[in-house]
C-alpha positions, 0 to 999 in steps of 0.5 A: 783546789781553785787557783785565782791566776790574775794579770792585765793579759796586754796582749794574752801571751805564750809565758800566759799560756805555759803558766796555765797549762801548768797550773791546769795540771796542778788545779781543779779550776783555774780562775783568770781574773783580767786586771785593769778590765775597764781600761782599754785604747791606751798605749799600756791597755790597749786591748778591750776586756772582751777582746783580751778574753777572746784572746785567752779563751780562743788559745785554750780552746786551741791546746784543750785546757776547759776547767777554767772561767775568766772574770773581769776585775776592774781597778779601784786605785785603792790598794789598801782594800784591792784584795777585799774588792777581788774578794767580792768579786771572786768569793772562794779560790784558795791560792792567788798566782800573780806575777806582779810583786804588789799584787803578791804582797796585798794578797799576803797581807790578807793571809792569802797563800801566794805564788809567782809565775817564774815558770818563764822568760819575763823579759821576752814574754811580757805585753810591754815588750810585745806592744814595743815590738808592735810599734817598732815593726819589730817580730811578735807573732812569736810571742804570742799563740796563734789564735792571739795572732789571728784576733790581733790581726782582725781587730787591727790591734797592731795599727791600734798600739801604734796609733796609741803610742803617738799620743804618748811614746814614752808609756808602753 
């Protein structure tokens, strides 16, 4: 069976890794869909698709997970057509795994088997919380896999998040 795990991964964190580790024992193949793939350099989406893909692949390689592939899922800003849009990009999957309640509802309404990811503390392990900590100079590296720390440092991601937050400090 194939599972589609959808997220924005801004950034990829330990909660995501934990979910994928668990899913890798339950499904033959994982399709990791990077949502809003066309967006980057904003407070909500500071990292590009390629950067997020690198974070995911490096983290999964480090723990020996190989039965997966990463797919870009651009946002079309049309909720009623979004599940069909994803199905055009990824034609075959058996179950959808997503944190976002709206995403789960959209796929459920189209008849897909949908499961949440209640496997981790979503308040602690959240892209929004990690970005907030970066902006506030609070510890954040314990919330992401070591490979992600390395990538964020290489691309000067903390500095990017801080700079973007000065343009819109009310959204993270």
